[in-house]
C-alpha positions as CSV (number, residue, x, y, z in Angstrom):
1,M,26.0,1.2,-16.7
2,T,24.0,2.5,-13.9
3,A,20.5,3.8,-15.0
4,V,19.7,7.4,-14.1
5,V,17.5,7.4,-11.1
6,P,15.7,10.6,-9.7
7,E,17.4,12.5,-7.0
8,A,14.4,11.8,-4.7
9,L,15.6,8.1,-4.4
10,L,18.9,8.8,-3.2
11,L,19.1,8.6,0.8
12,D,22.5,8.5,2.6
13,G,22.9,5.1,4.3
14,V,19.9,3.5,2.4
15,L,20.3,3.9,-1.4
16,D,23.0,5.6,-3.6
17,A,22.5,5.9,-7.4
18,E,23.7,2.4,-8.1
19,Q,21.7,0.7,-5.4
20,A,18.4,2.6,-6.2
21,A,18.8,1.5,-10.0
22,A,19.4,-2.1,-8.8
23,T,16.3,-2.1,-6.5
24,V,14.1,-0.6,-9.4
25,Q,15.5,-3.3,-11.6
26,S,14.6,-6.0,-9.2
27,I,11.0,-5.2,-9.6
28,L,11.2,-4.7,-13.5
29,A,12.8,-8.1,-13.6
30,D,9.7,-9.8,-11.9
31,Q,7.2,-7.9,-13.9
32,Q,5.6,-10.1,-16.7
33,P,5.0,-9.4,-20.3
34,D,1.4,-8.8,-19.5
35,G,2.2,-6.2,-17.0
36,A,1.5,-8.3,-13.9
37,I,3.8,-7.8,-10.9
38,P,3.8,-10.9,-8.8
39,W,5.5,-11.0,-5.4
40,F,8.4,-12.9,-7.1
41,W,8.7,-15.3,-10.1
42,G,6.9,-18.6,-9.0
43,G,4.7,-16.8,-6.4
44,H,1.5,-15.2,-6.7
45,L,0.0,-11.8,-7.5
46,D,-2.4,-9.9,-5.3
47,P,-3.8,-6.6,-6.6
48,W,-2.7,-4.5,-3.4
49,D,0.9,-5.4,-3.7
50,H,0.9,-5.3,-7.5
51,T,-0.3,-1.6,-7.4
52,E,2.3,-0.8,-4.5
53,A,5.2,-2.1,-6.8
54,A,3.6,-0.1,-9.7
55,M,3.8,3.2,-7.6
56,A,7.3,2.4,-6.8
57,L,8.2,2.2,-10.5
58,D,6.6,5.6,-11.0
59,T,9.0,7.1,-8.4
60,A,11.9,5.9,-10.5
61,G,10.4,7.4,-13.8
62,E,9.6,4.0,-15.2
63,H,6.1,5.2,-16.1
64,A,5.5,2.8,-19.1
65,A,6.1,-0.1,-16.8
66,A,3.8,1.3,-14.2
67,E,1.0,1.8,-16.8
68,A,1.4,-1.5,-17.9
69,A,0.6,-2.8,-14.3
70,Y,-2.5,-0.6,-14.4
71,R,-3.6,-2.0,-17.8
72,W,-3.2,-5.6,-16.2
73,L,-5.7,-4.4,-13.5
74,A,-8.1,-3.1,-16.1
75,E,-7.9,-6.4,-18.1
76,H,-8.5,-8.4,-15.1
77,Q,-11.4,-6.5,-13.3
78,N,-14.3,-8.6,-12.6
79,P,-17.8,-7.2,-13.9
80,D,-18.7,-6.3,-10.3
81,G,-15.5,-4.1,-10.0
82,S,-13.4,-6.5,-8.0
83,W,-10.4,-8.5,-8.5
84,Y,-9.7,-11.8,-7.1
85,A,-7.3,-12.1,-4.1
86,A,-4.5,-14.1,-5.6
87,Y,-3.3,-15.1,-9.3
88,S,-0.6,-17.6,-10.0
89,Y,2.5,-16.8,-12.0
90,G,5.4,-19.3,-12.7
91,H,3.9,-22.3,-11.0
92,G,3.8,-24.4,-14.2
93,G,0.0,-23.7,-14.8
94,P,-1.4,-20.9,-16.9
95,D,0.1,-17.6,-15.8
96,G,-2.7,-15.4,-14.2
97,E,-4.6,-18.5,-13.0
98,V,-7.0,-17.5,-10.0
99,T,-5.7,-19.3,-7.0
100,N,-8.0,-17.5,-4.4
101,A,-11.3,-16.6,-5.7
102,S,-12.5,-14.5,-2.5
103,K,-12.4,-10.7,-3.1
104,E,-10.7,-8.5,-0.5
105,T,-12.0,-5.1,-0.3
106,N,-8.7,-3.3,0.5
107,F,-7.1,-5.0,-2.5
108,C,-9.8,-3.9,-4.7
109,A,-9.8,-0.2,-3.5
110,Y,-6.2,0.3,-3.7
111,I,-6.1,1.0,-7.4
112,A,-7.4,4.6,-6.6
113,V,-4.1,5.3,-4.7
114,G,-2.1,3.9,-7.6
115,A,-4.0,5.7,-10.3
116,W,-3.9,9.1,-8.5
117,H,-0.3,8.7,-7.8
118,H,0.5,7.8,-11.5
119,H,-1.4,10.9,-12.7
120,L,0.5,13.0,-10.3
121,S,3.6,11.4,-11.5
122,T,3.1,11.9,-15.2
123,G,0.5,14.6,-15.6
124,D,-1.3,12.2,-18.1
125,D,-4.8,13.3,-18.4
126,A,-5.7,10.8,-20.9
127,F,-4.6,7.9,-18.6
128,L,-6.8,9.4,-15.8
129,E,-9.8,9.5,-18.0
130,W,-9.1,6.0,-19.4
131,I,-8.8,4.5,-15.9
132,W,-11.6,6.4,-14.2
133,P,-14.3,4.0,-15.0
134,V,-12.1,1.1,-13.5
135,V,-11.5,3.0,-10.3
136,R,-15.2,4.0,-10.1
137,R,-16.3,0.4,-10.3
138,A,-13.7,-0.8,-7.9
139,L,-14.8,1.8,-5.2
140,D,-18.5,1.2,-5.8
141,F,-17.8,-2.5,-5.1
142,T,-15.9,-1.6,-2.0
143,V,-18.4,0.9,-0.6
144,A,-21.2,-1.5,-1.2
145,L,-19.7,-3.7,1.5
146,R,-19.8,-1.2,4.3
147,L,-21.3,-2.1,7.6
148,P,-23.8,-0.1,9.7
149,E,-21.3,1.8,11.9
150,G,-18.9,2.8,9.3
151,P,-16.2,0.1,8.7
152,I,-16.2,-2.1,5.5
153,A,-16.4,-5.8,5.4
154,W,-13.0,-7.1,4.8
155,R,-13.9,-9.6,1.9
156,L,-16.7,-11.1,-0.3
157,D,-16.4,-14.9,-0.2
158,E,-16.5,-17.0,-3.3
159,D,-20.3,-17.9,-2.6
160,G,-21.2,-14.2,-2.6
161,T,-21.5,-13.6,1.2
162,A,-19.5,-11.1,3.1
163,P,-18.6,-11.7,6.8
164,Q,-19.8,-8.8,8.9
165,E,-16.4,-8.1,10.0
166,A,-13.8,-5.4,9.4
167,L,-10.1,-5.0,9.7
168,L,-8.6,-2.0,11.1
169,T,-5.5,-2.2,8.7
170,G,-7.6,-3.0,5.6
171,S,-10.1,-0.2,6.5
172,S,-7.4,2.2,7.0
173,S,-6.1,1.5,3.6
174,I,-9.6,1.6,2.0
175,L,-9.9,5.2,3.6
176,H,-6.7,6.3,1.9
177,A,-8.1,4.9,-1.4
178,L,-11.3,6.6,-1.0
179,R,-9.8,10.0,-0.4
180,C,-7.7,9.2,-3.6
181,G,-10.6,8.4,-5.5
182,L,-12.3,11.5,-4.5
183,A,-9.3,13.5,-5.7
184,I,-9.7,11.9,-9.1
185,A,-13.6,12.5,-9.1
186,D,-12.7,16.3,-8.1
187,Y,-10.2,16.5,-10.9
188,L,-12.5,14.9,-13.4
189,E,-15.5,16.8,-12.1
190,E,-17.4,13.6,-11.4
191,P,-19.0,14.1,-7.9
192,Q,-19.3,11.0,-6.0
193,P,-21.5,11.9,-2.8
194,D,-21.9,8.3,-1.7
195,W,-18.0,7.9,-1.5
196,E,-17.8,11.3,0.5
197,L,-20.3,9.9,3.1
198,A,-18.5,6.6,3.4
199,T,-15.2,8.2,3.8
200,G,-16.4,10.4,6.5
201,R,-18.0,7.5,8.4
202,L,-15.0,5.3,8.0
203,R,-12.6,7.9,9.1
204,H,-14.7,8.5,12.2
205,A,-14.9,4.7,13.0
206,I,-11.1,4.2,12.6
207,A,-10.2,7.3,14.8
208,E,-12.9,7.0,17.4
209,H,-14.2,3.4,17.6
210,P,-11.5,0.6,17.4
211,E,-14.0,-1.9,19.0
212,R,-15.9,-1.9,15.6
213,F,-12.9,-3.7,14.1
214,L,-11.5,-7.4,14.8
215,D,-9.0,-7.4,17.3
216,K,-5.6,-7.8,15.6
217,N,-3.5,-5.7,17.7
218,R,-0.7,-8.3,17.7
219,Y,0.1,-7.2,14.2
220,S,2.2,-4.0,13.8
221,M,0.1,-3.0,10.8
222,D,-2.9,-2.5,13.1
223,W,-0.6,-0.1,15.1
224,Y,0.6,2.1,12.4
225,Y,-2.0,1.7,9.6
226,P,-4.4,4.3,10.9
227,V,-1.6,6.8,10.6
228,L,-0.5,5.5,7.1
229,G,-4.0,5.5,5.9
230,T,-4.3,9.2,6.9
231,A,-7.1,8.6,9.5
232,L,-4.8,10.1,12.2
233,R,-2.4,13.1,12.2
234,G,-1.1,15.6,14.7
235,E,-1.2,14.7,18.4
236,A,-3.4,11.6,17.9
237,A,-0.9,10.1,15.4
238,A,2.1,10.9,17.6
239,A,0.4,9.3,20.6
240,R,-0.5,6.2,18.7
241,I,3.1,5.9,17.4
242,A,4.6,6.3,20.9
243,E,2.2,4.0,22.6
244,D,3.4,0.8,21.0
245,W,6.8,1.7,19.8
246,E,8.8,-0.5,22.1
247,R,6.4,-3.4,21.5
248,F,7.1,-3.6,17.7
249,V,10.4,-1.8,17.1
250,V,13.5,-3.8,17.4
251,P,16.4,-1.3,17.5
252,G,19.1,-1.9,14.8
253,L,16.8,-4.5,13.0
254,G,13.5,-3.2,12.1
255,V,9.9,-3.6,13.0
256,R,8.1,-6.8,14.1
257,C,5.3,-8.2,12.0
258,V,3.9,-9.7,15.2
259,S,4.6,-8.5,18.7
260,D,5.2,-11.8,20.2
261,R,7.4,-13.2,17.6
262,P,11.1,-12.5,16.9
263,W,10.7,-11.6,13.3
264,V,11.2,-8.4,11.6
265,T,9.9,-7.6,8.2
266,G,11.1,-5.2,5.6
267,G,7.7,-4.2,4.3
268,E,6.3,-3.2,7.7
269,S,9.4,-1.5,8.6
270,A,9.2,0.5,5.3
271,E,5.7,1.4,5.8
272,L,6.3,2.6,9.3
273,A,9.0,4.8,8.0
274,L,6.5,6.3,5.5
275,S,4.1,6.7,8.4
276,L,6.6,8.5,10.5
277,W,7.6,10.7,7.6
278,A,3.9,11.7,7.3
279,V,3.7,13.0,10.7
280,G,7.0,14.7,10.9
281,Q,9.2,12.3,12.4
282,S,11.7,12.0,9.5
283,D,14.9,11.4,11.5
284,R,13.2,8.3,12.9
285,A,12.0,7.1,9.4
286,V,15.6,7.3,8.0
287,E,17.0,5.3,10.9
288,I,14.5,2.4,10.4
289,L,15.3,2.4,6.7
290,R,18.9,2.2,7.4
291,W,18.5,-0.6,9.9
292,I,16.6,-2.8,7.2
293,Q,19.4,-2.7,4.9
294,H,20.5,-6.0,6.3
295,L,17.7,-7.6,4.4
296,R,19.2,-6.2,1.2
297,H,20.2,-8.9,-1.5
298,T,23.2,-8.1,-3.7
299,D,20.8,-7.8,-6.8
300,G,18.9,-5.0,-5.1
301,S,15.9,-6.8,-4.1
302,Y,15.0,-7.3,-0.3
303,W,14.3,-10.3,1.8
304,T,10.7,-10.3,3.2
305,G,11.9,-11.0,6.8
306,Y,14.4,-12.0,9.3
307,V,14.2,-14.2,12.5
308,F,16.7,-12.8,14.8
309,E,16.6,-15.6,17.4
310,D,17.6,-17.9,14.8
311,D,19.9,-15.6,12.7
312,A,17.9,-16.8,9.7
313,V,16.2,-15.1,6.6
314,W,12.6,-16.2,6.6
315,P,10.8,-16.9,4.4
316,E,13.4,-17.4,1.7
317,E,11.8,-15.0,-0.7
318,R,12.6,-11.5,-2.0
319,T,9.4,-9.7,-2.8
320,T,8.6,-6.8,-5.1
321,W,6.3,-5.2,-2.6
322,T,9.2,-5.1,0.0
323,A,11.3,-3.3,-2.5
324,G,8.3,-1.1,-3.5
325,A,7.4,0.0,0.1
326,L,11.1,1.0,0.5
327,L,11.4,3.0,-2.6
328,L,8.1,4.8,-1.6
329,A,9.4,5.7,1.8
330,V,12.6,6.9,0.3
331,A,10.8,8.9,-2.4
332,A,8.6,10.5,0.2
333,L,11.7,11.6,2.3
334,G,13.2,12.8,-0.9
335,G,10.4,15.0,-1.7
336,D,8.8,13.3,-4.8
337,H,5.8,15.4,-5.4
338,A,3.5,12.6,-6.3
339,T,4.4,10.4,-3.3
340,V,4.3,13.3,-0.9
341,A,0.8,14.4,-2.1
342,V,-0.7,10.8,-2.0
343,F,0.9,9.7,1.4
344,G,1.0,13.2,3.2
345,G,-2.7,13.4,3.0
346,E,-3.0,17.2,3.3
347,Q,-4.0,17.7,-0.4
348,L,-6.6,14.7,-0.5
349,P,-10.3,15.4,0.0
350,S,-11.5,14.5,3.5
351,G,-15.0,13.4,2.7
352,L,-17.9,14.4,4.9
353,V,-17.2,15.2,8.6
354,V,-19.5,12.9,10.6
355,G,-19.9,11.7,14.2
356,D,-21.9,9.0,15.9
357,C,-25.2,10.2,14.7
358,C,-24.6,9.7,11.1
Protein backbone atom coordinates (compact mmCIF):
# COMPACT_ATOMS: atom_id res chain seq x y z
CA MET A 1 0.00 0.00 0.00
CA THR A 2 1.42 3.36 -1.07
CA ALA A 3 1.75 5.89 1.75
CA VAL A 4 -0.15 9.13 1.26
CA VAL A 5 2.23 11.91 0.28
CA PRO A 6 1.43 15.63 -0.02
CA GLU A 7 0.39 16.85 -3.45
CA ALA A 8 3.37 19.20 -3.44
CA LEU A 9 5.65 16.18 -3.93
CA LEU A 10 3.95 15.09 -7.15
CA LEU A 11 5.59 16.37 -10.32
CA ASP A 12 4.89 15.01 -13.78
CA GLY A 13 7.91 13.21 -15.19
CA VAL A 14 9.70 13.27 -11.84
CA LEU A 15 7.58 11.79 -9.04
CA ASP A 16 4.14 10.24 -8.97
CA ALA A 17 2.54 9.24 -5.67
CA GLU A 18 4.13 5.81 -5.53
CA GLN A 19 7.56 7.12 -6.50
CA ALA A 20 7.43 9.98 -4.00
CA ALA A 21 6.47 7.61 -1.20
CA ALA A 22 9.33 5.28 -2.12
CA THR A 23 11.87 8.12 -2.08
CA VAL A 24 10.68 9.28 1.34
CA GLN A 25 10.87 5.70 2.56
CA SER A 26 14.44 5.40 1.27
CA ILE A 27 15.46 8.17 3.68
CA LEU A 28 13.47 6.71 6.56
CA ALA A 29 15.08 3.31 5.95
CA ASP A 30 18.52 4.79 6.60
CA GLN A 31 17.50 6.86 9.62
CA GLN A 32 18.83 5.27 12.78
CA PRO A 33 16.95 4.65 16.06
CA ASP A 34 18.76 7.62 17.64
CA GLY A 35 17.45 9.95 14.89
CA ALA A 36 20.70 10.10 12.91
CA ILE A 37 20.44 10.22 9.11
CA PRO A 38 23.81 9.07 7.69
CA TRP A 39 24.59 9.29 4.00
CA PHE A 40 23.70 5.59 3.83
CA TRP A 41 24.04 2.62 6.16
CA GLY A 42 27.75 1.96 6.49
CA GLY A 43 28.58 5.54 5.59
CA HIS A 44 29.01 8.59 7.74
CA LEU A 45 26.83 11.44 8.94
CA ASP A 46 27.66 15.09 8.56
CA PRO A 47 25.41 17.70 10.19
CA TRP A 48 24.61 19.59 6.96
CA ASP A 49 23.38 16.61 4.94
CA HIS A 50 21.63 15.17 8.00
CA THR A 51 19.64 18.43 8.22
CA GLU A 52 18.90 18.46 4.48
CA ALA A 53 17.39 14.97 4.75
CA ALA A 54 15.36 16.02 7.81
CA MET A 55 13.87 18.93 5.86
CA ALA A 56 12.91 16.55 3.07
CA LEU A 57 11.08 14.39 5.60
CA ASP A 58 9.09 17.43 6.72
CA THR A 59 7.96 18.07 3.13
CA ALA A 60 6.44 14.58 3.20
CA GLY A 61 4.65 15.09 6.50
CA GLU A 62 7.09 12.86 8.39
CA HIS A 63 7.37 15.39 11.17
CA ALA A 64 8.17 12.98 14.01
CA ALA A 65 11.12 11.56 12.07
CA ALA A 66 12.34 15.07 11.25
CA GLU A 67 12.10 16.11 14.88
CA ALA A 68 14.09 13.02 15.88
CA ALA A 69 16.84 14.23 13.53
CA TYR A 70 16.90 17.61 15.25
CA ARG A 71 16.98 15.95 18.65
CA TRP A 72 20.06 14.05 17.47
CA LEU A 73 21.71 17.39 16.71
CA ALA A 74 20.78 18.77 20.12
CA GLU A 75 22.20 15.73 21.87
CA HIS A 76 25.47 15.81 19.94
CA GLN A 77 26.17 19.55 19.98
CA ASN A 78 29.56 20.43 21.41
CA PRO A 79 29.77 22.90 24.32
CA ASP A 80 31.07 25.61 21.96
CA GLY A 81 27.94 25.31 19.77
CA SER A 82 29.56 23.25 17.01
CA TRP A 83 29.34 19.74 15.63
CA TYR A 84 32.13 17.62 14.27
CA ALA A 85 32.44 17.18 10.53
CA ALA A 86 31.73 13.43 10.44
CA TYR A 87 30.24 10.67 12.57
CA SER A 88 30.40 6.99 11.67
CA TYR A 89 27.39 4.67 11.34
CA GLY A 90 27.44 0.99 10.42
CA HIS A 91 31.21 0.54 10.21
CA GLY A 92 31.42 -2.05 12.95
CA GLY A 93 32.53 0.41 15.59
CA PRO A 94 30.30 2.43 17.92
CA ASP A 95 27.55 4.23 16.01
CA GLY A 96 27.98 7.98 16.26
CA GLU A 97 31.76 7.72 16.68
CA VAL A 98 33.53 10.89 15.56
CA THR A 99 35.65 10.23 12.47
CA ASN A 100 36.53 13.82 11.57
CA ALA A 101 37.02 16.14 14.53
CA SER A 102 37.30 19.38 12.57
CA LYS A 103 34.30 21.70 12.74
CA GLU A 104 33.00 23.13 9.47
CA THR A 105 31.11 26.38 9.90
CA ASN A 106 28.49 25.84 7.23
CA PHE A 107 27.76 22.39 8.69
CA CYS A 108 27.20 23.97 12.09
CA ALA A 109 25.06 26.88 10.90
CA TYR A 110 22.64 24.85 8.79
CA ILE A 111 20.52 23.77 11.77
CA ALA A 112 18.96 27.25 11.63
CA VAL A 113 17.57 26.54 8.15
CA GLY A 114 16.20 23.18 9.25
CA ALA A 115 14.71 24.45 12.51
CA TRP A 116 12.87 27.31 10.81
CA HIS A 117 11.66 24.98 8.04
CA HIS A 118 10.39 22.49 10.64
CA HIS A 119 8.53 25.21 12.51
CA LEU A 120 6.93 26.51 9.33
CA SER A 121 5.98 22.93 8.41
CA THR A 122 4.42 22.11 11.77
CA GLY A 123 3.52 25.36 13.50
CA ASP A 124 5.05 23.85 16.63
CA ASP A 125 6.03 26.76 18.88
CA ALA A 126 7.17 24.43 21.65
CA PHE A 127 9.71 22.85 19.29
CA LEU A 128 11.04 26.25 18.25
CA GLU A 129 11.43 27.40 21.84
CA TRP A 130 13.17 24.13 22.73
CA ILE A 131 15.64 24.24 19.83
CA TRP A 132 16.33 27.98 20.02
CA PRO A 133 19.28 27.65 22.45
CA VAL A 134 20.81 25.02 20.14
CA VAL A 135 20.45 27.31 17.13
CA ARG A 136 21.75 30.32 19.03
CA ARG A 137 24.90 28.51 20.16
CA ALA A 138 25.49 27.18 16.63
CA LEU A 139 25.23 30.59 14.99
CA ASP A 140 27.27 32.28 17.72
CA PHE A 141 30.01 29.70 17.07
CA THR A 142 29.82 30.40 13.32
CA VAL A 143 29.79 34.21 13.57
CA ALA A 144 32.76 34.13 15.94
CA LEU A 145 34.86 32.80 13.04
CA ARG A 146 34.15 35.69 10.68
CA LEU A 147 37.06 37.25 8.85
CA PRO A 148 37.80 40.99 8.70
CA GLU A 149 36.13 41.63 5.32
CA GLY A 150 32.88 39.75 5.88
CA PRO A 151 33.42 36.08 4.89
CA ILE A 152 33.49 33.37 7.53
CA ALA A 153 36.39 30.95 7.98
CA TRP A 154 35.33 27.62 6.63
CA ARG A 155 36.46 25.43 9.52
CA LEU A 156 37.96 25.19 12.97
CA ASP A 157 40.69 22.58 13.09
CA GLU A 158 41.03 19.97 15.80
CA ASP A 159 43.86 21.97 17.39
CA GLY A 160 41.57 24.98 17.81
CA THR A 161 43.00 27.07 14.97
CA ALA A 162 41.01 28.37 12.03
CA PRO A 163 42.51 28.91 8.57
CA GLN A 164 41.97 32.50 7.51
CA GLU A 165 40.19 31.30 4.38
CA ALA A 166 36.56 31.24 3.32
CA LEU A 167 34.66 29.19 0.76
CA LEU A 168 32.04 30.84 -1.44
CA THR A 169 29.72 27.83 -1.31
CA GLY A 170 30.01 27.44 2.45
CA SER A 171 29.61 31.15 3.12
CA SER A 172 26.53 31.29 0.87
CA SER A 173 24.99 28.47 2.91
CA ILE A 174 25.92 30.30 6.13
CA LEU A 175 24.21 33.45 4.84
CA HIS A 176 21.03 31.44 4.32
CA ALA A 177 21.35 30.01 7.82
CA LEU A 178 21.89 33.43 9.38
CA ARG A 179 18.77 34.77 7.68
CA CYS A 180 16.75 31.80 8.95
CA GLY A 181 18.27 32.32 12.40
CA LEU A 182 17.17 35.94 12.33
CA ALA A 183 13.67 34.79 11.35
CA ILE A 184 13.61 32.56 14.44
CA ALA A 185 14.97 35.37 16.60
CA ASP A 186 12.29 37.75 15.32
CA TYR A 187 9.54 35.20 15.94
CA LEU A 188 10.74 34.58 19.50
CA GLU A 189 11.46 38.29 20.10
CA GLU A 190 15.13 37.58 20.83
CA PRO A 191 17.07 40.29 18.94
CA GLN A 192 20.51 39.30 17.63
CA PRO A 193 22.24 42.49 16.43
CA ASP A 194 25.59 40.71 15.98
CA TRP A 195 23.98 38.28 13.53
CA GLU A 196 22.35 41.18 11.67
CA LEU A 197 25.70 42.84 11.08
CA ALA A 198 27.38 39.55 10.16
CA THR A 199 24.56 38.80 7.69
CA GLY A 200 24.87 42.16 5.97
CA ARG A 201 28.65 42.00 5.70
CA LEU A 202 28.59 38.41 4.46
CA ARG A 203 25.94 39.12 1.85
CA HIS A 204 27.93 42.10 0.57
CA ALA A 205 31.10 40.03 0.31
CA ILE A 206 29.35 37.25 -1.62
CA ALA A 207 27.58 39.60 -4.01
CA GLU A 208 30.37 42.11 -4.60
CA HIS A 209 33.74 40.59 -3.68
CA PRO A 210 34.35 37.06 -4.99
CA GLU A 211 38.08 37.69 -4.57
CA ARG A 212 37.63 37.37 -0.81
CA PHE A 213 36.96 33.64 -1.18
CA LEU A 214 39.14 30.72 -2.20
CA ASP A 215 39.02 30.09 -5.94
CA LYS A 216 36.91 26.95 -6.39
CA ASN A 217 35.17 27.91 -9.61
CA ARG A 218 35.75 24.44 -11.08
CA TYR A 219 32.93 23.31 -8.82
CA SER A 220 29.34 23.87 -9.86
CA MET A 221 28.35 24.66 -6.27
CA ASP A 222 30.43 27.84 -6.39
CA TRP A 223 28.45 28.77 -9.50
CA TYR A 224 24.90 28.45 -8.18
CA TYR A 225 25.25 28.67 -4.39
CA PRO A 226 25.21 32.49 -4.22
CA VAL A 227 21.72 32.12 -5.73
CA LEU A 228 20.64 29.15 -3.62
CA GLY A 229 21.94 30.85 -0.48
CA THR A 230 19.81 33.96 -1.27
CA ALA A 231 22.70 36.40 -1.78
CA LEU A 232 21.70 37.03 -5.41
CA ARG A 233 18.26 37.61 -6.84
CA GLY A 234 16.84 39.41 -9.87
CA GLU A 235 19.13 40.37 -12.74
CA ALA A 236 22.30 39.51 -10.85
CA ALA A 237 21.08 35.96 -10.25
CA ALA A 238 19.93 35.50 -13.84
CA ALA A 239 23.28 36.75 -15.14
CA ARG A 240 25.21 34.38 -12.88
CA ILE A 241 23.13 31.38 -13.98
CA ALA A 242 23.54 32.29 -17.66
CA GLU A 243 27.29 32.86 -17.40
CA ASP A 244 28.29 29.27 -16.67
CA TRP A 245 25.29 27.28 -17.89
CA GLU A 246 27.13 25.61 -20.75
CA ARG A 247 30.19 24.90 -18.60
CA PHE A 248 28.26 22.84 -16.05
CA VAL A 249 24.98 21.64 -17.54
CA VAL A 250 24.97 18.44 -19.61
CA PRO A 251 21.65 18.32 -21.50
CA GLY A 252 19.69 15.17 -20.82
CA LEU A 253 21.91 14.09 -17.90
CA GLY A 254 22.18 16.80 -15.27
CA VAL A 255 24.82 19.06 -13.75
CA ARG A 256 28.55 18.39 -13.52
CA CYS A 257 30.03 18.44 -10.06
CA VAL A 258 33.32 19.71 -11.50
CA SER A 259 33.54 21.56 -14.80
CA ASP A 260 36.40 19.50 -16.26
CA ARG A 261 35.10 16.04 -15.33
CA PRO A 262 32.51 13.91 -17.20
CA TRP A 263 30.54 13.36 -13.98
CA VAL A 264 27.01 14.55 -13.29
CA THR A 265 25.64 14.40 -9.76
CA GLY A 266 22.10 14.25 -8.47
CA GLY A 267 22.58 16.53 -5.47
CA GLU A 268 24.08 19.39 -7.47
CA SER A 269 21.42 18.95 -10.16
CA ALA A 270 18.57 19.13 -7.65
CA GLU A 271 20.12 22.13 -5.91
CA LEU A 272 20.50 23.94 -9.22
CA ALA A 273 16.83 23.17 -9.90
CA LEU A 274 15.93 24.70 -6.54
CA SER A 275 18.04 27.76 -7.39
CA LEU A 276 16.33 28.09 -10.77
CA TRP A 277 12.91 27.91 -9.15
CA ALA A 278 13.93 30.62 -6.66
CA VAL A 279 14.65 33.07 -9.49
CA GLY A 280 11.59 32.30 -11.60
CA GLN A 281 13.05 29.71 -14.00
CA SER A 282 10.72 26.87 -13.04
CA ASP A 283 10.52 25.31 -16.51
CA ARG A 284 14.28 24.82 -16.53
CA ALA A 285 14.15 23.46 -13.00
CA VAL A 286 11.59 20.82 -13.93
CA GLU A 287 13.60 19.84 -17.00
CA ILE A 288 16.72 19.19 -14.92
CA LEU A 289 14.79 17.14 -12.36
CA ARG A 290 13.42 15.01 -15.19
CA TRP A 291 16.90 14.51 -16.61
CA ILE A 292 18.30 13.07 -13.39
CA GLN A 293 15.72 10.31 -13.14
CA HIS A 294 18.38 8.10 -14.74
CA LEU A 295 19.95 8.14 -11.26
CA ARG A 296 16.85 6.71 -9.61
CA HIS A 297 17.10 3.23 -8.10
CA THR A 298 14.14 0.86 -8.09
CA ASP A 299 13.72 1.34 -4.32
CA GLY A 300 13.21 5.11 -4.72
CA SER A 301 16.68 6.16 -3.61
CA TYR A 302 19.11 8.01 -5.90
CA TRP A 303 22.66 7.26 -6.94
CA THR A 304 25.07 10.06 -6.09
CA GLY A 305 26.45 10.42 -9.61
CA TYR A 306 27.13 9.10 -13.09
CA VAL A 307 30.32 9.15 -15.21
CA PHE A 308 28.88 9.52 -18.67
CA GLU A 309 32.09 8.87 -20.63
CA ASP A 310 32.27 5.42 -18.98
CA ASP A 311 28.51 4.83 -18.75
CA ALA A 312 29.07 4.04 -15.06
CA VAL A 313 27.39 4.90 -11.81
CA TRP A 314 30.00 6.38 -9.48
CA PRO A 315 30.44 6.25 -6.58
CA GLU A 316 28.37 3.14 -5.96
CA GLU A 317 26.33 4.69 -3.20
CA ARG A 318 22.78 5.98 -2.88
CA THR A 319 22.73 8.95 -0.54
CA THR A 320 19.96 10.28 1.67
CA TRP A 321 20.97 13.83 0.87
CA THR A 322 20.61 13.29 -2.88
CA ALA A 323 17.04 12.07 -2.33
CA GLY A 324 16.52 14.93 0.12
CA ALA A 325 17.67 17.62 -2.30
CA LEU A 326 15.36 16.26 -4.99
CA LEU A 327 12.37 16.21 -2.62
CA LEU A 328 13.03 19.80 -1.55
CA ALA A 329 13.25 20.98 -5.14
CA VAL A 330 10.00 19.22 -6.02
CA ALA A 331 8.34 20.62 -2.88
CA ALA A 332 9.31 24.18 -3.82
CA LEU A 333 7.97 23.72 -7.34
CA GLY A 334 4.81 22.23 -5.84
CA GLY A 335 4.22 25.20 -3.56
CA ASP A 336 4.97 23.64 -0.17
CA HIS A 337 4.67 26.74 2.02
CA ALA A 338 7.59 26.02 4.34
CA THR A 339 10.01 25.18 1.54
CA VAL A 340 8.88 28.20 -0.50
CA ALA A 341 9.39 30.52 2.47
CA VAL A 342 12.81 29.16 3.40
CA PHE A 343 14.35 28.89 -0.07
CA GLY A 344 12.50 31.72 -1.77
CA GLY A 345 14.16 34.17 0.58
CA GLU A 346 11.66 37.02 0.28
CA GLN A 347 10.21 36.32 3.73
CA LEU A 348 13.58 36.09 5.49
CA PRO A 349 15.20 39.03 7.31
CA SER A 350 18.00 40.60 5.28
CA GLY A 351 20.28 41.74 8.07
CA LEU A 352 21.93 45.15 7.98
CA VAL A 353 22.68 46.74 4.63
CA VAL A 354 26.41 47.46 4.54
CA GLY A 355 29.04 48.42 2.02
CA ASP A 356 32.83 48.33 1.92
CA CYS A 357 33.07 50.88 4.68
CA CYS A 358 31.47 48.61 7.32
